[in-house]
N, C-alpha and C positions, 0 to 999 in steps of 0.2 A: 218497815217493810218498803214504803214509798221511797225513803231516803236511800235504802240499799239499791233500789232499782235505778234510781237516777244515777248513782255512783257507778253501777255496773255499766249502763249505757254510755256514759262518758268515757269509761275505760275502754269499751269496745270501739267506740267512735275514734278515739286518739290512737289506738293501736293500729288503725288503718293508715296512719300517716307517719309511721315510724321512720320511713325512708326520706322524709322531707328534711331540708337543711336545718341545723340548729338555729333557733330563733324565728323560724318562719311563722309559727302560730303566734308567738309573742308580739311580732310585728303585725300580723294579720288582725288579731283582736284589738291591738292599740289603735289601729286605724280603721276599725269596723265603721265608725261614725262618718267616714269619709266615702263610704261605698253604698250603693243601693243594695236592697236585699237580694236581687237577682245576681249582681256580680259577686256579692259576698258568698252567696251559696255556691257559685262556680269555683271560687277559690278554696272552698271547704271540701269540695269533692275529692275523694281519695283516687290516687293514681290516674290523674287526669292527664291524658297525653294529647287530647284535641286541643288545638289552639283556640283562644278565646278572643272574640271581638269586643271592643270596649271603646268608650268615648271618655276622654280626659277633659275635665273642666278646670282651668287654671284658677288660682286664687284671685289674681287681679282681673277685673272686668272693667270695661269702659264705662264711664258715666255719660249717658246720652241725654241727660235731662235738658241741656241747653238747646236741643233741637226744636223745642217748642218756641224758642225766641225768633226762629226764622219764619218768614211769611210765605214763601213758595215752596213747592215740592222739590224743585231743583236744588234749592239751597239746603233743605232739610236733608235730602238724599246725599248731597255731596259731603256735608258735615258729618253725618253718620258714618259713611264709608271711610273718611279720612281718620276719624277718631278710632274706629275699630282696627282699622289696618295698622296705624301707628303702634297701638298698644300690642297687637299680636305680633307684629314684625320683631320688636325688641324683646318682649317678655318671653317668647317661646325659644329664644336662641339657646338656652342652656339645656332645656329638656330635648330639643331637637338634636343637639350634640350628643346627649346621652343615648337617645334611641338609635341614633346613627352608629353609635359605637358598639351596639350589641353584636357579639361575635358570631351569632347564628347566620347573619348575612341575608336572611330571606325575610326579614321583618317588614311588613307593609303598613305604612301609616300615611294619613293625610292631614295637613294643617288646615284649620279654619281661622278666618278672621271675623266672620259674622258674629261669632262669639270667640273669646280667647280659649281655644281648645283644640284638641287633636283626636282623630279617629285612628285607633290601632286595630288592625284587622285580624291579626293572627298572633296574639301574645301568649306567652306561657303564664302559668299561675305565678311562678316566681317573679317574673318581670312585672306583672301587674301588681304584685305585693310591693315591690320596690317603688313602683310609681306612686302608689297611694301614700307611701311613707314620706314622699318628697314634701318639703315645706311649701313649695310654690304650687302644689296641686290641692285643689278645693274639693273635688268630687270625682268619683270614678263610677261611670254607668256601664251597664250591659248594652251591647249593641245588636239586638236579636234580628233574626229574619222574621218578618211579620207577614203572615198570609193575610192579604186584604180581601174581605168580602166586598168586592168593588161594585157588585150590583146584586139586587135582590131576586130579580127574575128577568127572563129574556123572552120576548115574543117576536119571532121573526116576521118582517114585513118587507115586501119587495117593491110595493108601489105607494104613491102618495095619494092615490085616488080616493081613499076613505078618510081624508082629513075632515074633521068637524070642528065646530067652534067650541065644543065643550059645554054649550048651553042648550043642546037639543033643538038647535034651529039650523036652517040650511045656511051655510056661509055665503056671504055676499061675493060679488065678482072681485072686490078688492081684498077679500080674505082668502081667496082660493090659494092653496099651497101653503098656508101658514098653520103651523102646529096648534092644537088647542091651548097648550100651555102658554104660548106667546099671546094668543088672544085673551086668555083668562087673566093674564098679568097686565093687559092693555099696553104692551110695549108697542104694538103696531100703530097705536094712535099716536105715539111720539114720531114714528117715522113719517106720518103725514105732515108733521111740522118741520121736517128735514133733520130731525135729530136721530141718527143711527149709529152713533158711537164713534164718528170720525175724530181723529186726533187723540185716541186713547189706545193704550197698549195693555193687553191682558196677558199675564203669565199662566200657563197651564202646566202644573206639575202633575204628572200621571203616569199611565203605562206606556206613554209615548204618543205619537200622532202620525197618521198617514198624511203627510203634507200636501201630496198632490191629488187628494180627494177632490172632486169638482166643486163641492159645496164650500171648502175651506181653503183651497189652494191660493186664491187671490187674496185672501185675508191674512195669510202669512207675511210677517214683516220682511222675510227674506226673499219674498217673490218680487220679480220685475219681469217685463216682457223679454228682457235679454237673458234671463236665466235665474239662478238662486244664489244668495249669499247666506250661508249658514253660520258664519263665524260668530256673530253677536246676537243670534236669534235662535239658537238651538244649543243644548247641552244635554249630554248623557252622563248621569251620575253612576250608572252601572258599568264599572270598570272591569269587573270580572264576575264570574258566576255566583249567583246569590240563591237562586231558585234550584229545586230538585228537577224541575222541568227544564226543557231545552227552549232557549230564546231564538226565535228566527231573526232577531235584530242583531245577534252577536253581542259584543261588548264594546264600550266606548265608541259608539257609532257617531260618525262625523256629520250625518244628516238625520233628519227626523224620521223615526220608525216607531211602529206600534206593534208589539208582540202579543197583544191581548185583545184590542178592540175598544176598550173602555175609554182611553184618552182621546181617541178619534170622535167618539160619541159625545163626550163632554165638550170638546172644542166646537163641534157643530151647534150645540145648544147655546153656546155663548155668541157665536158669530157666523154661523153657517148660512149661506145662500149661494145656490149655483147660478143665479142670475137667469134662470130659466124655468122659474115657477115653483122651485123648491126652497121654500123660506123656513128654515128650521132654527135659525139663531135670533136671539134677542136683540143683538147689536151688530147688524150686518156690515157696518163700515169700521167696525173696530179691528185693530191688528193684533195678532197673537204671536207670541214667542213661546217656545216650548222646553221642557225639561223632562226626560224620562227619569222616574224615581222608583220604578219597580222593574224587577226581572221576571217576566211572565206572571206578573201579579204579586210577587214577593218584594217587599221593600225592607229598609232598615232606618232607624233613626238617623243615621249618618247619610244615607242617600236622600232623605228628605231635607236634611239641613243643607246639603250641597246644592240642591235645587233653589232653596231660599237664598242662598248666597249669590247664586248666578242671577236671579232676578232683581237682587239688590244693586248689582253692578255687573252687567254682562261682560264676559271676557272670552277670548279665544280658548276653547277647551283643551288646546295642545299646550297650554302654558300653566305654570303654577300661579295662582292669583296672588300669592305672598312673595313671589320672586321680584316683581316689578309693578309698582303702583300704577304706572302708565298703562298697564294692561288692563286696568279696570275702567269701566264706562258707566258711572252712575247716571249720566245724561240718557243712557238707553234703557234705564230700568223700567219694570212694569209699573203701571198705575194702580192695577188691582190683580189679585192672584186668586185663581180658582183651584181649591184643594178638595178633591173628592176621594180622600182615603183616610185612614185612621191608624193609630198605634196604641193598642189597648194594653193594660197591665197583664191581661191573661196571656199575652204572648211575649212577655218579657220587658216591655216598656215600664218605667216607674210611673212618674206623673209630670215630670218637667224636663225631660231630655232636650226638648226643643224650645223650651220657655225663653232662653236668651235670645234665640234666633228670631222668634216671632216678636219679641220686644223690639229688636233692631228694625224688622220690617215696619212696625207701626211707627217707630220714631222717625223713620225715613219718609213717612207719609203715604205708605202703601196700604191700600185696603185689602184684608186678609179673609177672603170668604172661605168658609169651611162647611163640610157636610156633617150632620149631626150623628150619623151612624144608622145601622139597620137592625138594632136590637129591640125595637119597641114592643114586640110581642112578649118580651119577658117583663113589661110593665114599666113602673116609674124608676127613675134613677138610673137610666140605661145610656145616658150620654157619658160614656166612659172611656173614650179614646182621645188622645191628643191628635190634632190641635183643638177639637171641639171643647175639650174640657178646659181649655185656657180661655175662659169666656170673656175675660176683661181685655183680651188681645185679639180675639178672632170674632168674626161675625158668623154666627152659626145658624145653619138652615136646615129645618125639617121638611118632610116630604108631604105633600097635599095631594089628594086623589080628586082630579078635576071632574071625572065622571060620577063619582059617588058623592061628591061635595062633602068631604070630610077628611080627616087625617088618615094617611096611609097606615095600615096596621103595623108595618115594620118600622116606621119612623121613631128613632130613639126619643124617649122623654127625659125631661130633667127630673130633679135637680142634677147638676153636674157633680160627678163623683170627686172632682178635684177640690172645689171650694163651695159646694152645695148651692151655687148661684142658679137662678131661674134659667131655663133654657128649653128650646132654642131661642134665638132672637126673632126669627120670622119663619114662615113656611112658603113653599113655592111648589109648582107642579112637579111631581116626582114619580108618577105611575104611568107606565106605557108611553113614555116620552120618545118620539120618533126623532132619530137623529142620524148622523153619518157613521158609517162603519168601514173598516178596511175593505178594499176590493172595489171601492166606489159605489158601495150600496148603502142601504138605509135599514135600520132595525129599531124596534122599540124596546127600551130597557126601562126597568123600574128600580128605584132606590133613591136614598138622600143624595146619592152621587149625581143623580139627574136634576135634583132640586137645586143644589148649590150653584151650578152654572147659570141657571136663570137669574139668580141674584147677582153673580158676577157681571152677567150682561146688563142688568139693570143699573149697576154702579157705572159701567161703561156709558150708557145712555145719559146719565146724569152729569157725569164729568164732561160729556161731549157738549151738554147744554150749558154747563157752567165750569169751563176750563180753569177759571180763577179759583175754583174749589179743589183743584188738584193738591193733594197733600193734607187736605182737612178731613181726616179720616173720621173724626167723631161728627162733624157736621153732615157728612154723607150717611153714615150709618144711621144717625138719629132721625134724618128725613125719611129714610126707608122704614125704620120702626114706627114712627109716630104717624105715618100715613097708611099703615097697613090696614087691611079690612079686618076688624076685630073679630075674633072668634073665641067663644067660651066652651068649657068642657066640664063634664061631671066626673072626670076620672080621678080628680083629687090628689094629684102628685104634689109632694111637698106640702106647702101651706095653701094650696089652690082652694078656693071656694068655687062654686058653680058660676060666679060672676067675675072671677079674677081676670084682669087684663094688665100686664102679660100674665101667661100661665105656662106651665111645663109641658104642655102639649103642643099648642099653636104658637107660643111666644106671644108676640104683638099682633101676630095674624098673618093673613095672606098678603103678599107684596101687591102694590098698586102703582104701576109706573107712572100714570098720569098725575096721581095725587102727589107722589114724591117730587115730581117735576114742578108742580104748582107750588109746593112748599118752598122750593129753592129759587123760584123766579124772582 
């Protein structure tokens, strides 16, 4: 009876595809191993008239292992960009000609060089099936629209008058206007030594940034007293409508814009200071550059990858980075990237769509700080979205509650669903964090999105103190891990005992700016 049922279901299933071209299914199943489950499912759907977004990964990928032989970040960065670009430029020629020859005439695609691959935004089932069958193609991924839970909760605040130290004591005069999270991490103690992030560039990829907010406008690398230069300091990866909502920024914006508020808040926590008593940023002398990777809160793997590519070697966004190598400026790259977003399997991401991109970022000597996610109320094993799951390539941050002196209930716990590694790396303040929002105001947000920027700011402080360590990603990350204030837990995630350090709740513990600095002196 069971055998008969299976045969019947298969017969019904394949009858729905009777109008597909001869050989379609033979080719589809023959190349199933080159597709993720999500994209394979899309190609199996009957009568699929809606166009499908996908990411093509080519078989040939650059070997970046020699990047470790270079001693400076500028050398590593330049080497990585050249190796990646040379391969992509030549290897993609045939498939680009193939895509350009499609007689539909309306096919949209974008070439990448940060990995050897192409995003196709509106392909038919039959075209994707043909692409998967090509000998020069290694993998075909779905490129879903991902709705990001960019913050756990919001509490509106209009004034900074209720700032406190987070330690139930009245702030001293020198602490007035400093957010509790900064005081808890001791970042302000480094300011007294003249260490404020000077000479460091942080890349913010997020919902965008309101660049003229008084707390962050002078921190923008594109700012000068004469005006603004956005050409190598801002990029918009949202070229057309992604979200079902309407973006007030439009598309392909030539200047920084934030259609959500999240990115402006994140930027303030890294480097905000209005120079008039509102000190909200960990590293107030750090310069930021920005990339919008979400449309009203909705992103795609391709939009995240595009921002990584911009931070690797900024270029004028009016040009195709693969058209002319001289358009790329690795000497203007970010030193650290703040990523407060995630791409989970539940919304169509597999597990490694952005793996090759973050490999390139690390090889280039750029510290990749990422938020762990806000799924912690579901318990253990909730670090489930890229790039936090790519733990060997990213520095993952959980959220600490300064007022309750414990882990935030929403902070995602390890082990990572990707490789079962312990996580997060560390925790940082992530509850009721006051920072900048569009309109020139200030609000308190909660989420691991708010914790990650504290760590990106700490990286900026450390690189400011030790500029010779730019490019030494492991050295910086290990200094932060090994000097964190250790915290234990009885939650028992993974193989954690009540004495495990690191553990899957706090990682190595709460970041300590002073101790990390002392470690690197």
